[in-house]
N, C-alpha and C positions, 0 to 999 in steps of 0.2 A: 587477506582480511587484514594484517598488518598494514601494507600500503594503502589501502582503502581506506582504513582507521588512522593514519597519517594524514594523508591528503585531505581528511574530514575534518582534523584538527586544525590543520593549516589552513582550509578557507573556512572555519566558523568563526573560531574564536584568533585568528592570526597568531598562531601557533609557530615558535620561530623557525620551527624545520618547514621549507618550503616542499610543495608536491612535487618539484624537480629534485630530489633528495631521494624521494620513492623510486623514480623513475631510475635515478641513476642506479639505487641499490638491486633495483630487479633486473637492469641490466648486466651488472657485477656480479651478480646472483647465478647468471645463467639462464634465468626464468623466460617463458614463454610470450613473445612480442605483444600479443593479444591479452595475455592474463594481465601482464604489468600494465599495458596500457587503459585497459577498459578497469581494472581496481583503481588506479589514481585517477580516471577522468570520474567513476561513479561517484568516489570519496569526496571528489573534489566539488562536483556538482552536486551533492547534496551538502555537504558544510556549505556552498556558497546558498545555498535556497534557507539554511537554518540562518546564518548570518543575517540573510535580509528579512526574514520573518522576525528574527530577534529585534532588529533594528527598526523593523516597521510598529512593533510592540512598544520600543522606547519610544520612538516618534510621537506617541499619543500622549505622551508623559506631558503638563503644560509648558511645563519650562523648556524642556526640547522642543516641543511645539512653536514655542511665541520665538525662540532663536533662530529656527529655520524658516520661518514663515517666507519671510522675502526671496528668500534665495528658491524657496519649494514653488513660489510663485513665479519666479523668473522661469527656473527650469519646465515647467508645466506649461507656460507659452513657448519655450524651445519648441519642444517635445509635437505640441500642436502645430506649428508652422513647418517645421523641417522633420517629425517623426523621430524614429529611434536612431537614425544613423550617427548622431553625435554621441549615444551612449555606446554604439558598434564601434566609433572610431575611438574612443576613450579607454576600450580593451586593449588596444594596440600600443599605448603609451606604455612605460616602465611603472604602471601603479598596481599593488597588490589585487587579485582578484577579490580576496576577502574584504578589503577595503571600499573596491566599489560596491559590492555586495550590501556591505553596512551603509555606504552613505545613501545608497539609491533606496533602502529600505527605510532609512532614519527622514528620507526626506517625502515619504508616505509615496512614494511612485506606485503605479500599478504592479500586479505580478508580471504583466507584458515586459514590464522593465527586465525583471531576474530573466525572461526567456532570452531577451536577447543578448542580455550577462553568457548565458548559460549556453546558447548555439556559440557566441565567439570565444569559449572557452577550449572548444572541442578543438581548433585548428591552433589553438595556441598548446595545449600539451602535445597534439602531435609535432609541433616545431619543436616544441622542447625535446622531446624522446630523439628526435632527428637529429638535433645538434649534440646530443648526447651520445648517441651511437656513434655520430661521426670523430667527436672527439675522442672516444673510449676505443675506439677500433681505429683509428688513421690510418 
Protein backbone atom coordinates (compact mmCIF):
# COMPACT_ATOMS: atom_id res chain seq x y z
CA UNK A 1 0.00 0.00 0.00
CA UNK A 2 2.87 2.36 0.81
CA UNK A 3 4.57 1.81 -2.53
CA UNK A 4 1.29 2.42 -4.34
CA UNK A 5 0.57 5.56 -2.31
CA UNK A 6 4.07 6.89 -2.97
CA UNK A 7 3.77 6.26 -6.71
CA UNK A 8 0.34 7.93 -6.64
CA UNK A 9 1.80 11.06 -5.01
CA UNK A 10 4.75 11.08 -7.39
CA UNK A 11 2.54 11.04 -10.46
CA UNK A 12 -0.41 13.09 -9.24
CA UNK A 13 1.24 16.10 -7.65
CA UNK A 14 4.81 15.58 -8.90
CA UNK A 15 6.06 14.59 -5.44
CA UNK A 16 9.88 14.70 -5.47
CA UNK A 17 10.36 10.96 -4.89
CA UNK A 18 9.77 9.15 -8.22
CA UNK A 19 7.97 5.80 -8.59
CA UNK A 20 11.28 4.13 -9.43
CA UNK A 21 12.32 4.70 -5.80
CA UNK A 22 9.43 2.53 -4.68
CA UNK A 23 10.46 -0.14 -7.16
CA UNK A 24 13.94 -0.06 -5.64
CA UNK A 25 12.48 -0.24 -2.13
CA UNK A 26 10.46 -3.30 -3.09
CA UNK A 27 13.47 -5.01 -4.63
CA UNK A 28 15.71 -4.17 -1.68
CA UNK A 29 13.02 -5.38 0.73
CA UNK A 30 12.78 -8.72 -1.06
CA UNK A 31 9.09 -8.37 -1.88
CA UNK A 32 7.35 -10.40 -4.58
CA UNK A 33 7.93 -9.06 -8.09
CA UNK A 34 4.24 -9.03 -8.99
CA UNK A 35 3.25 -7.21 -5.80
CA UNK A 36 5.91 -4.52 -6.24
CA UNK A 37 5.25 -3.90 -9.93
CA UNK A 38 1.46 -3.92 -9.56
CA UNK A 39 1.50 -1.62 -6.51
CA UNK A 40 3.72 0.92 -8.24
CA UNK A 41 1.92 0.62 -11.57
CA UNK A 42 -1.57 1.02 -10.08
CA UNK A 43 -0.44 3.95 -7.92
CA UNK A 44 1.27 5.59 -10.88
CA UNK A 45 -1.71 5.12 -13.22
CA UNK A 46 -4.18 6.50 -10.67
CA UNK A 47 -1.83 9.39 -9.94
CA UNK A 48 -1.50 10.21 -13.64
CA UNK A 49 -5.27 10.10 -14.08
CA UNK A 50 -5.68 12.42 -11.09
CA UNK A 51 -3.11 14.85 -12.51
CA UNK A 52 -4.83 14.74 -15.91
CA UNK A 53 -8.29 15.36 -14.44
CA UNK A 54 -7.13 18.16 -12.13
CA UNK A 55 -5.28 19.88 -14.96
CA UNK A 56 -8.35 19.54 -17.22
CA UNK A 57 -10.33 21.37 -14.57
CA UNK A 58 -7.65 24.03 -14.29
CA UNK A 59 -7.61 24.31 -18.09
CA UNK A 60 -11.17 25.64 -17.91
CA UNK A 61 -10.05 28.72 -15.99
CA UNK A 62 -10.34 31.66 -18.41
CA UNK A 63 -6.76 32.89 -17.94
CA UNK A 64 -5.30 29.41 -18.48
CA UNK A 65 -7.62 28.66 -21.41
CA UNK A 66 -6.57 31.88 -23.18
CA UNK A 67 -2.87 31.18 -22.65
CA UNK A 68 -3.12 27.64 -24.00
CA UNK A 69 -5.63 28.24 -26.82
CA UNK A 70 -3.14 28.43 -29.71
CA UNK A 71 -1.07 25.49 -28.42
CA UNK A 72 -4.22 23.43 -27.90
CA UNK A 73 -5.43 24.19 -31.43
CA UNK A 74 -2.07 23.16 -32.90
CA UNK A 75 -1.94 19.98 -30.84
CA UNK A 76 -5.53 19.09 -31.74
CA UNK A 77 -4.76 19.47 -35.47
CA UNK A 78 -1.65 17.31 -35.11
CA UNK A 79 -3.62 14.59 -33.32
CA UNK A 80 -6.32 14.71 -35.98
CA UNK A 81 -3.71 14.24 -38.72
CA UNK A 82 -1.22 11.90 -37.07
CA UNK A 83 -3.26 10.20 -34.35
CA UNK A 84 -1.81 9.72 -30.91
CA UNK A 85 1.58 8.45 -32.11
CA UNK A 86 3.26 11.73 -31.13
CA UNK A 87 1.87 11.52 -27.62
CA UNK A 88 3.03 7.91 -27.38
CA UNK A 89 6.49 8.97 -28.57
CA UNK A 90 6.59 11.72 -25.93
CA UNK A 91 6.37 9.05 -23.23
CA UNK A 92 9.72 7.70 -24.43
CA UNK A 93 11.43 11.03 -23.76
CA UNK A 94 12.91 11.82 -20.36
CA UNK A 95 9.82 13.78 -19.34
CA UNK A 96 8.03 13.01 -16.09
CA UNK A 97 4.80 11.06 -16.48
CA UNK A 98 3.02 13.49 -14.17
CA UNK A 99 4.13 16.45 -16.30
CA UNK A 100 2.86 14.73 -19.47
CA UNK A 101 -0.47 14.04 -17.75
CA UNK A 102 -0.75 17.59 -16.44
CA UNK A 103 0.13 19.14 -19.80
CA UNK A 104 -2.33 16.90 -21.66
CA UNK A 105 -5.05 17.70 -19.15
CA UNK A 106 -4.38 21.44 -19.15
CA UNK A 107 -4.57 21.43 -22.94
CA UNK A 108 -7.97 19.76 -22.48
CA UNK A 109 -7.12 16.79 -24.64
CA UNK A 110 -9.74 14.02 -24.58
CA UNK A 111 -9.51 11.23 -22.01
CA UNK A 112 -8.32 9.03 -24.88
CA UNK A 113 -5.03 10.97 -24.61
CA UNK A 114 -4.67 9.84 -21.02
CA UNK A 115 -5.39 6.30 -22.23
CA UNK A 116 -2.38 6.52 -24.54
CA UNK A 117 -0.21 7.81 -21.70
CA UNK A 118 -1.50 5.07 -19.38
CA UNK A 119 -0.78 2.29 -21.86
CA UNK A 120 2.72 3.61 -22.51
CA UNK A 121 3.36 3.83 -18.76
CA UNK A 122 3.30 0.04 -18.40
CA UNK A 123 6.45 -0.73 -20.46
CA UNK A 124 8.28 2.18 -18.83
CA UNK A 125 7.59 0.87 -15.31
CA UNK A 126 8.53 -2.67 -16.38
CA UNK A 127 11.76 -1.42 -17.98
CA UNK A 128 12.58 0.57 -14.85
CA UNK A 129 12.05 -2.54 -12.76
CA UNK A 130 14.36 -4.62 -14.98
CA UNK A 131 17.10 -1.96 -14.93
CA UNK A 132 16.90 -1.66 -11.13
CA UNK A 133 17.01 -5.43 -10.67
CA UNK A 134 20.04 -5.71 -12.96
CA UNK A 135 21.79 -2.93 -11.06
CA UNK A 136 20.86 -4.33 -7.65
CA UNK A 137 21.82 -7.93 -8.47
CA UNK A 138 24.69 -7.68 -10.99
